[in-house]
N, C-alpha and C positions, 0 to 999 in steps of 0.2 A: 589345782588345789587353791582354794581361796581362804583368806584369813577371816576370822570372826572379828568384826570391828570392836566388839565389846572386850576382847582380850588382847587387842593389838597394843603394842608399846609405842610410846612416842619415840622419835628418833634419838633424843638424848637418853631416854631410858634404855633403848636398845644398845647404844654405844657404851653406856655404863655397864650393861650386862656383859657385853663382849669384852670390855676392858677387865672386868672382874674375873672372867673366865681365863683370859690370857695371863693375868697376874697369878691366879691360883695354880695354873698348870705350867707356866713358863717363867714366872717371876719377871715379867716384862716391865722394865722401867719406863718404856716409851709411852705407856698409857697411864702413868701415875696421876695425870690430871683428871682421871675418870673417863677418859675416852671422848671427851666433848670435842666437837668440831665446830669451829667458828664459821660464820656464813661465807666469808671470803674464801676460806680453804675449801669448804664444801662446793661452792660454785666453781672454783678452778678445777677441782677433781672431776666434777660432773662435765665441765667443758672438755677436759682431756678424755673422759670416757666417750663422750659424743664424737669427738674428733676421731678417736681410734675406731669406734664402731662404724663410722661412715667412711673411713679411709681404708679399712681392711675388713676382715670378718668380724662379726658381732662379738665373738668371744674375746677379742683383743681388748675390749673395754675394761672388764674387771682386772685382767692381767696387767694392763697398763697402769691402772691405779695402784695395784699391788707393788709393781716395780718402782713406781714413784715413791710410794710409802717407805720402801726399803732404802732407797737412795737418799731420802730426805729425813730419815728417822732421827739423826743426831743434830739436825739443824735447829737454829733458834726460830721462833715464830716469824720474825722479820725476814730472815734469810729464806725460810720455807715459802713465804708469800711471794718474795721476789723471784725465786726459782720457778715456782708454779706459774706465775704470770709469764715468765720467759718461755717456758715450755708451751703454754697455750698459744702464745704469739708465734713461736717458731713452728710448731706442729700444725697449727690452724691455718697456716698460709700454704696455699697450693704451689706447685712448682711454677705455675704461670703468674704468680704474684697475687692471685686472688685470695681472699680470706676463706677459711675452712669450708668444708662441704656442708 
């Protein structure tokens, strides 16, 4: 299935739509900022997804980001950034001391 570029949403518009749906159906306070994702958070989550997909089976990538989202949901932006960076550093280092796959 391919998407029609003329009807595709920007990432920010997509996240806002998801946030609105979550708020409507679940009253989620965690997306009160409209569901925007700053570049540093996005990059760290993508790094975690890459590390998961290359360290295990591909399906572990979205589940890893979901688990991290649950774990960091109540964190301040600064704490979230620090913890994401720590996870990337820890999980991206192989057992032989090399950096991620």
